[in-house]
Structure formats: structure tokens, C-alpha cells
C-alpha positions in Angstrom: -0.1 0.1 0.3 2.7 2.2 -0.7 4.8 1.4 2.2 7.7 -1.2 1.3 11.0 -2.0 3.6 12.7 -5.0 5.2 11.3 -6.2 8.8 13.8 -5.3 11.3 14.2 -8.4 13.7 13.4 -6.3 16.7 10.7 -3.8 14.7 8.7 -2.5 17.5 10.5 -3.8 20.3 11.6 -0.3 22.4 14.7 -1.6 23.3 17.1 -5.0 23.0 18.6 -6.2 26.4 22.1 -5.6 26.2 25.2 -7.0 28.0 25.0 -4.8 30.9 21.5 -4.9 31.2 22.2 -8.7 32.3 25.4 -7.5 34.7 23.0 -5.2 36.0 20.1 -6.9 36.8 21.9 -9.3 39.0 24.1 -6.9 40.7 21.1 -5.4 41.5 19.6 -8.7 43.6 22.7 -8.8 46.0 21.4 -7.9 49.2 18.4 -6.2 47.9 15.1 -6.3 50.5 11.8 -4.8 50.6 10.0 -4.8 54.2 6.5 -4.4 52.8 4.3 -2.3 51.5 4.4 1.2 53.6 0.6 2.1 52.3 -2.1 -0.3 50.5 -1.5 0.0 46.9 -4.2 1.0 44.7 -4.9 -0.1 41.3 -4.8 2.4 38.9 -4.1 1.3 35.6 -7.3 -0.3 33.5 -7.6 -3.0 31.7 -10.0 -4.4 29.0 -12.3 -7.0 30.3 -12.4 -9.0 26.9 -8.9 -9.4 26.6 -9.1 -10.6 30.2 -11.4 -13.0 28.9 -9.5 -14.0 25.9 -6.6 -15.2 28.1 -8.5 -17.0 30.5 -9.8 -19.0 26.8 -6.2 -19.7 26.3 -6.0 -17.0 23.4 -2.9 -15.2 24.1 -2.2 -12.4 21.6 1.0 -10.2 21.7 2.9 -8.3 18.9 0.8 -9.5 16.3 0.8 -12.8 17.2 -2.4 -15.0 18.2 -1.3 -18.4 20.1 -4.1 -20.3 21.3 -2.9 -22.8 24.0 -5.9 -23.4 26.5 -5.0 -24.8 29.8 -1.0 -23.8 29.1 0.8 -21.1 30.9 2.0 -18.0 28.8 5.8 -19.0 29.7 4.9 -22.3 28.1 5.0 -20.8 24.7 7.7 -20.4 22.7 7.4 -16.6 21.5 6.8 -16.6 17.7 9.2 -13.2 17.8 11.0 -10.5 20.0 7.8 -8.2 19.7 5.3 -11.0 21.2 8.0 -11.9 24.0 8.6 -8.3 25.2 4.9 -7.7 25.7 4.7 -10.9 28.1 7.2 -9.6 29.9 6.0 -5.9 30.0 2.8 -7.8 32.0 0.2 -5.4 30.8 -1.8 -7.8 30.2 -1.9 -8.1 34.2 -4.3 -5.3 34.3 -6.8 -7.5 32.0 -7.0 -10.2 34.2 -7.2 -7.8 37.2 -10.0 -6.2 34.9 -12.0 -9.7 35.4 -11.2 -10.3 38.6 -12.8 -13.8 39.3 -11.1 -16.3 41.3 -9.9 -18.1 37.9 -8.5 -14.9 37.0 -7.0 -14.2 40.3 -5.0 -17.9 40.1 -3.7 -17.2 36.7 -2.3 -13.6 37.5 -0.5 -15.2 40.7 0.8 -18.6 39.2 2.2 -16.5 35.7 3.5 -14.3 38.3 5.8 -16.9 40.4 6.4 -18.5 37.4 8.4 -15.6 36.1 10.2 -15.1 39.4 11.2 -18.4 39.1 12.2 -18.5 35.4 13.5 -14.9 35.1 13.7 -13.6 38.5 17.3 -14.1 38.7 18.3 -11.7 36.2 17.8 -13.8 32.8 15.8 -13.2 29.9 14.5 -10.0 27.9 12.0 -9.0 30.6 15.6 -7.3 32.2 15.6 -4.2 30.3 14.4 -0.8 31.5 11.9 -0.4 28.8 10.0 -3.5 30.2 10.9 -3.3 34.1 9.1 0.0 34.7 6.2 -1.3 33.0 6.2 -4.4 35.1 6.8 -2.4 38.1 3.9 -0.4 37.7 1.7 -3.4 37.5 3.1 -5.0 40.1 2.6 -2.8 42.8 -0.8 -1.4 41.0 -2.1 -4.9 41.5 -0.4 -6.3 44.7 -3.4 -7.2 46.5 -4.7 -9.4 43.8 -1.3 -11.0 43.4 -1.1 -11.3 47.0 -4.5 -12.3 48.0 -4.5 -16.2 49.5 -0.7 -16.6 49.0 1.6 -18.2 51.7 3.4 -15.9 53.7 6.7 -17.7 52.0 5.6 -17.0 48.6 4.8 -13.2 49.6 8.2 -12.8 50.6 9.6 -14.0 47.0 7.1 -11.6 45.4 8.7 -8.3 48.1 12.3 -10.1 47.1 11.8 -9.6 43.2 10.0 -6.2 43.8 13.0 -4.9 45.8 15.4 -6.7 42.7 13.4 -5.0 40.1 13.4 -1.7 41.5 17.4 -1.7 42.4 17.7 -2.6 39.0 16.3 0.6 37.7 17.8 2.7 40.3 20.9 1.5 38.3 19.5 1.9 34.5 16.6 3.9 34.0 18.9 6.6 32.3 19.4 4.0 29.1 15.8 3.5 29.2 14.2 4.6 25.0 13.1 8.2 25.2 9.7 8.9 25.4 7.0 6.7 26.9 9.5 3.9 28.2 11.3 5.9 29.9 8.7 7.6 31.8 7.4 4.4 32.7 10.8 3.4 34.3 10.7 6.7 36.4 7.2 6.8 37.2 7.8 2.8 38.1 11.1 3.5 40.2 9.4 6.6 41.9 6.0 4.5 42.6 8.4 1.6 44.7 10.6 4.2 46.4 7.1 5.4 47.8 5.3 2.1 48.4 7.8 -0.2 49.5 10.0 0.1 53.0 13.6 0.1 52.4 13.4 1.3 49.1 13.0 5.0 50.1 16.2 5.9 48.8 15.3 6.1 45.1 12.8 8.3 45.9 14.6 12.0 45.3 16.7 10.7 43.0 13.7 9.8 40.5 11.7 12.8 41.5 14.4 15.1 40.3 14.8 12.6 36.9 11.5 12.4 36.2 11.3 16.6 36.3 13.9 17.0 34.0 12.6 14.9 31.7 9.2 16.5 31.6 11.0 19.6 30.6 13.3 18.1 28.1 10.2 16.0 26.2 7.4 17.8 26.6 7.6 21.0 24.6 6.0 24.5 25.0 2.6 23.0 23.6 2.3 19.9 25.7 3.2 17.6 22.8 5.8 14.9 22.3 7.9 13.8 19.7 6.6 11.0 18.3 2.8 12.8 17.8 1.0 10.1 18.9 -2.2 11.1 21.1 -2.7 8.0 22.8 1.1 7.7 23.8 0.9 11.5 25.2 -2.7 10.2 27.2 -0.3 7.6 28.8 2.3 10.1 29.5 -0.1 12.3 31.4 -1.3 9.4 33.1 2.0 8.4 34.3 2.5 11.7 35.5 -0.4 12.2 37.5 -0.4 8.7 39.3 3.0 10.0 40.3 2.0 13.4 41.1 -0.9 12.2 43.3 1.4 9.6 44.6 4.2 12.2 45.6 1.4 13.9 47.5 -0.1 11.2 49.4 3.3 10.4 50.4 3.4 14.2 52.0 5.8 15.3 49.5 5.7 18.1 46.6 6.1 17.7 43.2 9.0 19.7 41.2 7.4 22.2 39.3 8.6 21.1 35.7 6.3 17.8 36.7 3.3 20.0 37.6 3.9 22.6 34.4 4.3 19.3 32.0 0.8 18.4 33.3 -0.4 22.0 32.8 0.5 22.0 29.4 -0.4 18.4 28.2 -4.4 18.9 29.1 -5.8 21.3 26.7 -3.6 19.8 24.3 -5.5 16.1 25.0 -8.8 18.2 24.9 -7.6 19.5 21.3 -7.5 16.1 20.5 -10.1 14.7 21.5 -13.4 13.8 19.5 -16.7 14.5 20.2 -17.3 10.9 21.1 -14.3 10.9 23.8 -12.3 8.9 22.2 -8.7 10.3 21.2 -8.0 11.4 17.2 -6.5 8.3 15.9 -2.7 8.9 14.4 0.8 7.8 14.1 0.3 4.4 16.2 -2.0 6.0 18.7 -5.8 4.1 19.2 -8.9 5.8 20.9 -7.3 5.2 24.2 -8.9 2.9 26.7 -12.8 3.7 27.7 -12.8 6.5 30.8 -9.1 7.2 30.9 -9.0 10.7 29.2 -11.8 11.3 31.3 -10.4 10.2 34.5 -6.8 11.4 33.7 -8.2 14.9 33.3 -10.4 15.1 36.3 -7.4 14.0 38.4 -5.2 16.6 37.1 -7.6 19.3 38.2 -6.5 21.6 35.1 -9.6 23.2 33.7 -7.8 24.9 31.0 -9.2 24.6 27.5 -7.4 23.7 24.2 -5.9 26.4 22.2 -6.9 28.1 19.1 -3.4 27.2 17.8 -1.9 23.9 16.9 -1.7 21.2 19.6 1.0 18.8 19.0 0.8 19.6 15.1 -3.0 19.0 15.0 -5.9 21.2 13.7 -9.2 20.7 15.3 -12.7 22.3 13.5 -15.6 21.8 15.5 -19.3 23.3 14.8 -22.4 21.9 16.8 -21.6 18.0 17.8 -19.5 17.4 14.9 -15.6 17.4 15.6 -12.7 17.3 12.9 -8.6 16.9 13.9 -6.1 17.3 10.9 -2.6 16.2 10.8 -1.6 19.5 9.9 2.5 19.0 10.0 5.2 16.8 9.4 5.5 13.2 10.4 8.0 13.3 13.7 11.3 13.3 13.6 13.3 10.0 12.3 14.3 8.8 15.9 10.9 9.3 16.9 9.2 8.2 13.9 9.3 4.5 14.7 6.0 4.0 14.6 5.0 7.2 13.0 2.4 7.3 9.9 2.8 8.7 6.3 -0.3 10.9 7.5 0.0 14.2 6.5 -3.2 16.2 5.9 -5.1 12.8 6.7 -8.3 13.8 8.8 -11.1 12.1 11.1 -14.2 13.1 11.8 -16.9 12.3 14.7 -20.5 13.4 14.5 -21.7 13.4 18.3 -21.5 9.8 19.9 -20.3 8.5 16.3 -17.3 7.9 14.3 -17.6 8.8 10.3 -14.7 9.6 8.6 -11.3 7.7 10.1 -8.0 6.7 9.5 -7.6 2.5 9.5 -5.2 2.6 12.6 -2.3 0.8 13.8 -1.7 -2.8 12.4 1.0 -3.4 14.9 -1.4 -6.0 17.0 -1.9 -7.9 13.8 1.9 -8.9 12.6 4.6 -6.6 10.7 2.5 -6.6 7.1 -0.4 -5.4 9.1 1.9 -2.6 10.7 3.7 -1.8 7.5 -0.3 -1.0 5.6 -1.6 0.5 8.2 1.2 3.1 8.4 1.0 3.9 4.4 -0.9 6.7 3.2 -3.6 5.1 1.1 -4.7 4.1 5.0 -5.3 7.4 5.8 -8.3 9.5 4.6 -6.2 12.1 2.6 -4.6 12.3 -1.3 -1.9 10.1 -2.7 -0.8 10.0 -5.9 -0.1 6.9 -7.4 -0.8 4.8 -4.3 2.2 6.4 -3.3 3.0 7.4 0.5 4.0 11.1 1.6 7.1 9.4 3.2 8.5 6.7 3.2 10.1 3.8 5.3 13.6 2.8 5.9 14.4 -0.1 7.7 17.3 -0.4 10.4 18.6 -2.7 13.2 16.0 -1.4 15.7 13.3 -1.0 13.4 11.5 1.0 10.6 11.6 4.8 10.9 10.3 7.1 8.2 12.1 9.5 5.7 11.2 11.6 2.9 8.8 12.8 4.2 7.5 16.7 3.5 10.2 19.0 3.4 7.6 21.8 4.3 3.8 21.9 5.6 1.9 25.1 5.7 -1.3 25.6 7.9 -3.7 28.8 8.3 -7.0 28.7 9.9 -9.8 31.4 10.3 -12.9 31.1 12.7 -16.4 33.4 12.3 -19.6 33.3 13.2 -20.8 31.0 10.0 -17.7 28.3 10.1 -14.1 27.3 11.0 -11.9 26.6 7.8 -8.2 25.1 7.7 -5.8 25.6 4.6 -2.4 23.4 4.8 -0.6 22.2 2.4 2.8 19.8 1.9 5.2 19.6 -0.5 6.5 15.6 -0.4 5.3 15.2 -3.9 7.6 17.9 -5.2 10.7 16.3 -5.4 9.5 13.1 -7.6 6.5 15.0 -9.3 6.9 18.6 -8.6 3.4 18.8 -7.0 2.4 20.0 -4.1 -1.0 19.3 -2.2 -3.3 21.7 -1.0 -6.1 21.0 0.9 -9.0 23.2 2.3 -11.6 22.3 4.8 -14.6 23.9 6.3 -16.5 23.0 8.9 -20.1 25.0 9.3 -20.8 26.1 12.7 -24.3 24.4 13.4 -22.0 21.2 12.5 -24.3 20.5 9.9 -22.4 20.4 7.1 -18.6 20.2 6.1 -17.0 21.2 2.7 -13.6 20.1 1.3 -11.2 20.8 -1.7 -8.1 18.9 -2.5 -5.8 20.5 -4.9 -2.3 19.3 -6.4 -0.3 21.9 -8.2 3.1 22.7 -9.8 3.7 26.1 -8.2 7.4 27.1 -9.1 9.1 27.2 -12.0 11.5 24.3 -10.7 8.6 22.2 -10.1 6.7 22.3 -13.3 10.1 21.3 -14.9 9.7 18.1 -12.7 6.2 17.8 -13.4 7.1 17.8 -17.1 9.8 15.5 -16.6 7.6 12.9 -15.3 4.6 13.7 -18.0 7.5 12.6 -20.5 8.3 9.7 -18.3 4.7 8.2 -18.7 4.3 9.1 -22.2 1.9 12.0 -21.3 -0.5 9.6 -19.9 -1.3 12.0 -16.8 -0.7 11.9 -13.0 -3.6 9.9 -11.4 -4.2 10.6 -8.1 -6.8 9.3 -5.3 -8.5 10.5 -2.6 -9.7 8.2 0.4 -12.2 8.4 2.8 -11.8 5.3 5.3 -15.3 4.8 6.9 -15.9 3.7 10.3 -16.9 -0.5 10.5 -20.4 1.0 11.8 -21.5 3.2 9.0 -23.7 2.0 6.7 -22.6 3.5 3.1 -24.5 2.8 0.1 -24.2 4.6 -3.6 -27.5 6.8 -4.6 -28.3 9.2 -7.2 -27.8 7.6 -10.0 -23.9 6.9 -8.5 -23.3 10.9 -8.0 -23.7 10.7 -4.0 -23.3 7.9 -1.2 -25.4 7.6 1.6 -24.0 7.5 5.1 -26.4 5.7 7.9 -24.8 6.2 11.4 -26.3 3.6 13.9 -27.6 6.5 16.1 -30.2 7.3 13.1 -28.3 10.1 11.4 -27.6 10.0 7.7 -25.0 11.8 5.8 -25.0 12.5 2.4 -20.9 12.5 0.4 -20.8 14.1 -2.8 -17.9 15.0 -4.9 -17.3 17.7 -7.8 -19.0 16.9 -11.3 -16.7 14.7 -13.7 -14.9 12.8 -10.8 -14.8 8.7 -10.3 -16.0 8.1 -7.3 -16.5 4.4 -5.7 -17.2 2.6 -2.6 -14.2 0.1 -1.7 -13.1 -2.1 1.1 -11.1 -1.0 4.1 -10.3 -2.1 7.1 -10.4 -0.9 10.5 -7.2 -2.0 12.8 -8.0 -1.5 16.6 -6.1 -3.2 19.5 -7.8 -6.0 21.5 -9.4 -7.5 18.8 -8.1 -10.9 17.5 -8.5 -9.6 13.7 -9.0 -6.5 11.8 -12.3 -5.2 11.1 -13.7 -4.9 7.6 -15.3 -1.8 6.5 -15.6 0.6 3.5 -13.7 3.7 1.8 -15.3 6.2 -0.2 -12.7 6.6 -2.9 -12.2 9.6 -5.7 -9.8 9.1 -8.6 -8.9 11.7 -11.1 -6.1 12.4 -13.7 -3.7 15.4 -13.8 -3.0 16.4 -17.3 -1.9 20.2 -16.5 0.1 21.9 -13.9 -3.1 22.1 -11.3 -5.7 20.1 -10.5 -8.3 20.0 -8.2 -11.3 18.2 -6.6 -14.3 19.4 -4.1 -16.4 17.3 -2.1 -18.6 17.9 0.6 -20.3 15.7 3.3 -23.7 17.1 4.5 -26.2 15.9 7.4 -29.2 15.1 5.6 -31.4 13.4 8.8 -30.7 14.0 12.3 -30.8 11.4 15.4 -34.4 10.9 16.1 -34.9 12.1 19.8 -35.5 9.0 21.3 -31.8 7.5 19.9 -30.5 10.9 20.5 -31.0 10.3 24.1 -29.9 6.7 24.1 -26.8 7.6 22.1 -25.9 9.8 25.1 -26.8 7.5 28.0 -26.9 3.9 26.5 -28.3 2.8 29.8 -32.1 4.2 28.5 -31.9 1.5 25.8 -32.5 -0.9 28.8 -35.6 0.9 30.1 
């Protein structure tokens, strides 16, 4: 789908375990002892009930692979690759078992945790990297009561010893954790342990100071992070609010840089949230776990609304109950682009509680091929030339990074009483075709109409020369381009009016009508919706507008108009699903 690259052996794994990790893992276990919990830990991390039930049924989906082994322990499985093994060792699955919370899930969680200690607790295995140890330590502390309930004193002593061992290891190695979310996890895990475990107090001040420095270095002035992944920003924000709450509860004061980062991130997350409460799905991120964003924002206490400027490179347009989020910046820089997508000028649209126009999402949970396909421009609701992506993948030792993306992205917005508008452009196709993509979008103030205009143009003499050279290569057959509008799986799409319009029916009862400009070829084609927590991609549809460019400029206009509102009863149910049971 426009992106091709060889798969790196450890693509997607934050950091491979090194010889020094193994050395420090062994050394940190010498003489380390925790006396017990100073206070009762709270289960702050939220898991998926559905995924917990899948685990209980023996469906183990990690790192893009599904292994079915009912009745077996996760540690009896031969991992298909390093990504699968890394997810196991991060223990995020513990959140899912705790979400189920019944006796079977608790016994399973306890058995698998005890087996990990027996097999890897001495410092062996992929799990002894700071990227994964912080993630694991947070879960072990959050779910301590779940893991310790009904266990023998001897078993709990082994659990305490392993907690102390991992804490001491993080105290030595947090500084080499990968920048971004893994390092925030490492520092939060270390801080958690220092405040929760007796005997680990010596790590409290160093971890507090280091977390503040990381906030100042990694959270920019607009409250964004280098990866531009909205869901990852939510995870970082959640960690920072947890850490601030833990410090306050322990009678300590979070440092100013820590609190300032929370103040900057909150309005950015509000700008990236659709009307249905979910995050815009860009650069490898999903909608976010149900309720986590609202809970994190409430816990932060930050009341500031989002600003009118770009938020982490995204533009938000809103009218009535309709929200549009546009990727209006260049992709993340190389080091931060390991999970980034070629999505410049792509958008998502939500009407009330229902998503309408989406991006396909991250294919990482479904394997390397889906991961690569999800990163391509044709998997996003934007324009592409000849199926070519606006950025390319470059395979390296530790993953596939974006390269050759746009060197210049412009954005201009205007809001008045009638509508809000954005005009944005990128030059990614200028080097090969001499063409610049310009996208204009407008959302009416009542949210009932969204109009768009996508243009390709050779804007300078050097670019016209490149365009003419390309036309000579293709024997004057022109430049073929497509504009894609990926639909949410719950949208029912059908051609009507002699094939000149598409009727889009939402589950809420709303009907939207999509119309392109006259003379443009329009088709409804298959698509997919890639979503974490599912065993396979969901089938969906996409509207595809196709055109051919023969001159220096070409333009396609389109519109989305609400033809029918949600019936009053359905609108109430849409706001509060509990009403459907009455």
C-alpha cells in the first residue's frame, strides 16, 4: 500500500536487552530487601475485560501474533518473535486479568507471576531491560493485593524480594531506557516503588528529580511529545498524574517542571479528543482505553480548554456536535518515527457519539505486514499519488523509521460566525512529481455541513520542470491520484442518485450525504479498521475519488452534509446507553 521495507529483527521492541542490562540485573539482586508496603497500593491501571476473558480462554495475542494454547501458561509458549516476548514481559496483560477479577483470573495471574520469578527473577530473559521493567513494576505494585491474596507468607516474601530486585535494577539503569513513554514508565515505576516499598526510600529523591528533568526535556511548550502519538501522550499524562498523586499522598511536593508539564498536556489532549470522547487515531495511537482520558483529566485538576493554535501538530475544527481533527504538520523526526505514519493532511470526523471518517489505524497488533500497511498514506483519509505514500519507510537495526517526508507543511486557519476553516499544504510529492498537495476544509458552525477541496499544483518553475519531466516518462498519460475517505465499520454506505452521491447511515439514526465535484470518478471499496484488543482487523468501507492530472494544476471538491438528524429517542440513548434498557 505504498510503503515497502524489510522487517527489522526487533521492529517495535523498544530496546533490546544488552550485556550491561544482564550484569546490572544480577548485581542489583545482591543484598536488596523490601520490608513490605508502606501503604496499601491502588489499582490505577485499567485493563480490558474482553482481553482478560480471551486470556482465560487460552487466546494469547501479543506483538501481532495470536497463539491458542488453552490450559497452558504464557511461559510455556515458545514466543513467535521478540515483540511477542517483550509484551509478555511487560505484564500489561495483568491489567486485563485484574479487569475480570474473578477467582480463575486471580489464580492465573498469581501462577504466571510466580512462574516469571522462578524462571527469570534472577536476571535472565528479555524482561530485564529498563523499558520493560518499569512497565512491569507499575503493574506489580498496582495489583499487589490481587497478586498476594490467598498466597502463603513464603510466596509473598519471594514477591517482595523480586519487587526490591527490580527496583534496585531500575535505580541503576533507568537512564538508558528509550526516550519517550518507556523512560517515563521506568521513572514512574521507580518512583512508585520508592514511595510504596519499605527499604526503597533512597530512590525517591533521585527519581523525583529525574522525572522533572524528563518533563522539561520531552514535553514541548504546546504540551506535545516528539512521537506525535495522541494515545502515547495520554499514557505519559496518566503516568505524570499518578506520580504527582503518589508524591502528594506521601507528603512530598511534585517539582514545578512536573506540574508544568501536566498543565501543558491537558489542553492538548482536550484538543485531540473527538466529540465521542475518543482520541484521534494518528501515528500509531488508538482511541485510548475507555474512561482513561476523562479520569486522567479529572485527576489532574487542570481546567484550561484547548487553544486555537495547533496542538502537537494537529488542527481541530468544530461545529455543533461535529468534530474534525487534521494532521497539519510533518511526521515525527527520524528517531521518534519508529511507529509514525505517513498521514500528513489526513483527517478524522466524528458526529456526536459516532465516528464517521477515520484512519485505518495501527496494524501493529496484527503483525508486521498489517503494521506496515497501516502506516501507508492510502490507509489514511487523504490524497495520494499513484498509491505512493507521502513518506517512506527505512529499515534499520531497531525498527522501521520514516524518511523522505514533506520538508515544508503550511497551515492557516480562520473562524467566524458561520464556519471554521483550515487551508494546509505539504510538498512531499514535489521532489518526484513537482506537485504540492493543498487541502482546504470548512465545518459549518452548526456542524451540519463539512466541505473540502483537494488540489495538486506545480507552484514554481523548478516544480513545473519536474512535472513535465515526469509527464515525459509516462508518455503524457498524466498523474493518477486518489482521495480516500475511510469509514468507521458501523457506518452503512450506499451509492445513490445514479452514483453521484453516497448515503452514510450511522447507528444513531443520522444520515449524511457525501458528494464530489462533477466529473470525478467515485467508488465504494473495501477497507479495514485496525483496533487494539481485537483478534483480527474489522472489515469496513472507504469512499475513493479518482482523478487524472494533465496540466500544472488539478482540483477536486467534495462535501458532507447531514440529511437527517438523530431521532430524539435515539439521540438520548446515544448520550446514555442505559436508556436502551428501560
